[in-house]
C-alpha positions in Angstrom: 183.5 52.9 86.8 185.8 50.8 84.5 188.0 50.0 87.5 184.9 48.9 89.5 183.7 46.6 86.7 187.1 45.0 86.4 187.2 44.5 90.1 183.8 42.8 90.1 184.8 40.6 87.2 188.0 39.6 89.0 186.0 38.8 92.1 183.6 36.6 90.1 186.5 34.8 88.4 188.1 34.1 91.8 184.7 32.9 93.2 184.1 30.6 90.1 187.6 29.2 90.5 187.1 28.6 94.2 183.7 26.9 93.6 185.3 24.7 90.9 188.1 23.6 93.3 185.6 22.9 96.1 183.4 20.8 93.7 186.4 18.7 92.5 187.6 18.3 96.1 184.1 17.3 97.3 183.8 14.8 94.5 187.1 13.2 95.3 186.5 13.3 99.0 183.1 11.5 98.8 183.9 9.2 95.9 182.5 5.7 96.5 184.8 2.8 97.0 184.7 -0.1 94.5 185.1 -3.8 95.2 186.1 -6.1 92.3 184.5 -9.5 92.3 185.1 -12.5 90.1 182.4 -14.9 89.2 181.3 -17.5 86.6 178.2 -18.6 84.8 175.7 -20.4 87.1 172.1 -19.3 86.2 169.8 -18.3 87.7 172.2 -17.2 90.5 175.0 -15.7 88.4 174.9 -14.9 84.7 175.9 -12.1 82.3 172.7 -12.9 80.3 170.2 -12.3 83.1 168.8 -9.1 84.5 170.8 -7.8 87.4 173.4 -10.5 86.7 171.0 -13.1 88.2 169.4 -13.3 91.6 172.8 -13.9 93.5 174.6 -10.9 92.0 171.6 -8.7 92.5 171.7 -9.5 96.3 175.5 -8.9 96.4 175.3 -5.6 94.4 172.5 -4.2 96.6 174.1 -5.2 99.8 177.3 -3.3 98.9 175.3 -0.4 97.6 173.6 -0.1 101.0 177.0 0.4 102.6 178.2 2.9 100.0 180.3 0.5 97.9 180.1 0.0 94.1 180.8 -3.4 92.6 182.7 -4.4 89.5 182.2 -7.9 88.2 184.6 -10.0 86.1 183.1 -13.2 84.5 185.7 -15.9 84.0 185.9 -19.7 83.9 185.5 -20.9 87.4 189.2 -22.0 87.9 190.4 -18.6 86.6 187.9 -16.7 88.9 189.2 -18.7 91.8 192.9 -18.1 91.0 192.5 -14.4 90.4 191.0 -13.9 93.8 193.4 -16.2 95.6 196.3 -14.2 94.2 194.7 -11.0 95.4 194.3 -9.5 91.9 190.6 -9.3 92.6 189.0 -8.6 96.0 186.4 -11.4 96.2 184.6 -14.2 94.3 181.0 -15.2 94.1 179.7 -17.7 95.1 181.3 -20.8 96.7 180.3 -23.6 99.1 182.1 -23.9 102.3 185.3 -26.0 102.2 187.8 -26.5 105.1 190.8 -26.4 102.7 189.4 -23.3 101.0 188.9 -21.5 104.3 192.7 -21.4 104.8 192.9 -19.2 101.7 189.8 -17.1 101.9 187.6 -15.2 104.3 184.0 -16.5 104.1 181.0 -14.3 104.3 177.8 -15.2 106.1 175.6 -17.5 103.9 174.0 -15.7 101.0 171.5 -18.5 100.3 171.3 -22.2 100.3 171.8 -24.3 97.2 169.0 -26.8 97.8 168.2 -29.9 95.8 164.6 -31.1 95.8 162.6 -33.6 93.8 160.6 -32.3 90.9 157.5 -34.2 89.8 154.2 -33.8 88.1 151.4 -32.3 90.2 149.3 -35.3 89.3 151.8 -37.6 90.8 151.1 -38.0 94.5 154.5 -38.0 96.0 155.9 -37.8 99.6 159.0 -38.9 101.2 160.9 -38.7 104.5 163.9 -40.9 103.9 165.7 -42.1 100.8 164.3 -45.6 101.3 160.8 -44.1 100.5 162.1 -43.7 96.9 162.2 -47.5 96.4 159.9 -48.5 93.5 160.0 -45.0 91.9 161.5 -44.2 88.4 164.1 -41.6 89.3 165.9 -39.4 86.9 169.5 -38.2 87.3 172.1 -36.3 85.4 175.4 -38.1 84.7 178.4 -36.8 86.6 176.4 -35.1 89.4 177.3 -35.9 93.0 173.8 -35.8 94.6 174.6 -37.9 97.7 176.7 -41.0 98.4 173.6 -42.9 99.5 171.8 -42.0 96.3 174.4 -43.5 94.0 175.0 -46.4 96.4 171.3 -47.3 96.1 171.5 -47.0 92.3 174.6 -49.2 92.2 173.1 -51.8 94.5 169.8 -51.8 92.6 167.4 -50.8 95.4 167.0 -47.4 93.7 165.7 -47.4 90.1 167.9 -44.6 88.7 168.1 -43.7 85.0 170.9 -41.3 84.3 170.9 -39.1 81.2 173.1 -36.3 79.9 171.4 -33.1 80.8 168.9 -31.6 83.3 166.7 -30.5 80.4 166.4 -34.2 79.3 165.5 -35.2 82.8 162.8 -32.5 83.1 161.4 -33.7 79.8 161.4 -37.4 81.0 159.2 -36.4 84.0 156.8 -34.4 81.8 156.5 -37.4 79.5 155.8 -39.7 82.4 158.9 -41.8 81.8 160.3 -40.9 85.2 158.4 -40.1 88.4 160.8 -37.8 90.1 164.1 -35.9 89.4 166.4 -34.3 91.9 167.7 -30.9 90.9 168.7 -27.6 92.5 165.3 -26.0 93.1 166.2 -22.6 91.6 167.9 -24.2 88.6 164.9 -26.4 88.1 162.6 -23.4 87.8 165.1 -21.6 85.7 165.0 -24.5 83.2 161.3 -24.7 83.2 160.9 -21.0 82.6 163.6 -20.9 79.8 163.0 -24.2 78.0 159.4 -25.2 78.4 156.0 -23.8 77.6 153.7 -22.2 80.2 151.4 -25.2 79.9 154.3 -27.6 80.7 155.4 -25.4 83.6 151.9 -25.5 85.1 152.1 -29.3 85.2 155.3 -29.4 87.3 156.1 -28.8 91.0 158.7 -29.7 93.6 158.6 -31.4 97.0 159.3 -29.0 99.8 161.6 -31.4 101.7 165.3 -30.8 100.8 167.1 -33.8 99.3 170.4 -32.0 100.0 171.5 -28.5 100.8 174.7 -26.5 101.0 175.2 -22.8 101.9 176.9 -20.5 99.4 179.2 -17.6 100.3 181.1 -14.6 99.0 184.8 -15.4 99.5 187.4 -12.6 100.1 191.1 -12.9 99.4 193.4 -13.1 102.4 196.0 -11.3 100.3 194.0 -8.0 100.4 194.5 -5.5 103.2 190.9 -4.4 103.1 189.2 -7.9 103.0 188.2 -8.0 106.6 186.7 -4.6 106.6 184.8 -5.3 103.4 183.7 -8.6 104.8 182.3 -7.0 108.0 180.4 -4.3 106.0 179.0 -7.0 103.7 177.8 -9.2 106.5 176.1 -6.3 108.2 174.4 -5.2 105.0 173.3 -8.8 104.2 171.8 -9.3 107.6 169.7 -6.2 107.1 168.6 -7.2 103.6 167.5 -10.6 104.8 165.5 -9.0 107.7 163.8 -6.7 105.2 162.4 -9.6 103.2 164.2 -8.6 100.0 166.2 -11.7 99.6 163.1 -13.9 99.7 161.4 -11.5 97.3 164.2 -11.7 94.8 164.2 -15.5 94.9 160.5 -15.6 94.4 160.9 -13.3 91.3 163.7 -15.5 90.0 161.5 -18.7 90.2 158.8 -16.9 88.2 161.3 -16.1 85.4 161.4 -12.4 86.1 165.2 -12.1 85.4 165.1 -13.8 82.0 165.8 -11.2 79.3 
C-alpha cells in the first residue's frame, strides 16, 4: 500500500512538472512580438497627457494589436525621436509628413490621416471661399512662424491679404471669438483640441470651421531601413490599417477627438 501511494505521488509530481514545462513552452512559443516606436508631443494626435496617447497613437496601437503585435512608445524631442529611428535603435517613428529626402532613410506606411488646415470662424459670420483671392477684405488671423502656404504669406506681404500675426493659436482663436478677426487658418483637429481645452462650452458653441481645406498633408508611420524586420512590420501595419479604415473606426476616433473625449 505504501509503495502504491509513493508511486502515485511520483506520477503526480512528474505530471505536474510536465504541465509546468508545457505551460512555459507555450507561453514562450506564443509570446507576442513588440514594436518600439518613437514619437513626440503633438496633441491631439500624439501626447503622453491624453487618453490612448491621443487619436493618432490609438489608431497605431489598435492596428498593431489586430495583427498580434504590442507597441512600446518612447516620447522624445522630435529631433531625438527622428535620430533614434534613423539609427535603428527604435523600429519606427510616429508621425511624419512625406518628404523625398526622408524617404531615402525610412520606409513610409500608407497614410494614417491627413493633417488638414481649415478656416475657423464664428457661426454668425457667413463665410465661404473657393480661392485665396476670396479672402480679400477679411481680417485674417495667423500664428507667427507657421508656414501655411507661400501664396498666403505673399498676399500678406503685398498687402492684398489683411493678415494680423500673433504669437499663439490660442490668441488667434480668442481674436475670432472677440470679433477682432473674421477667420483663422489652423489644423482642424488642433483647432478643436484648443477649443475643448482652453475655452468654455458657450464659446465652443459659437465657433465652427469651413469644410474646404486650406492646405492638407498626409501623415505616416516611418520605419527604419536599418532594421531587418521593418518591411515585414510595414506590410502587417498597412494591411491592418486598411481594415481599420474600412471598419469606420478611424473616422469614429477622430469624431471623438474633436468632441474632447480624449482629454483627461
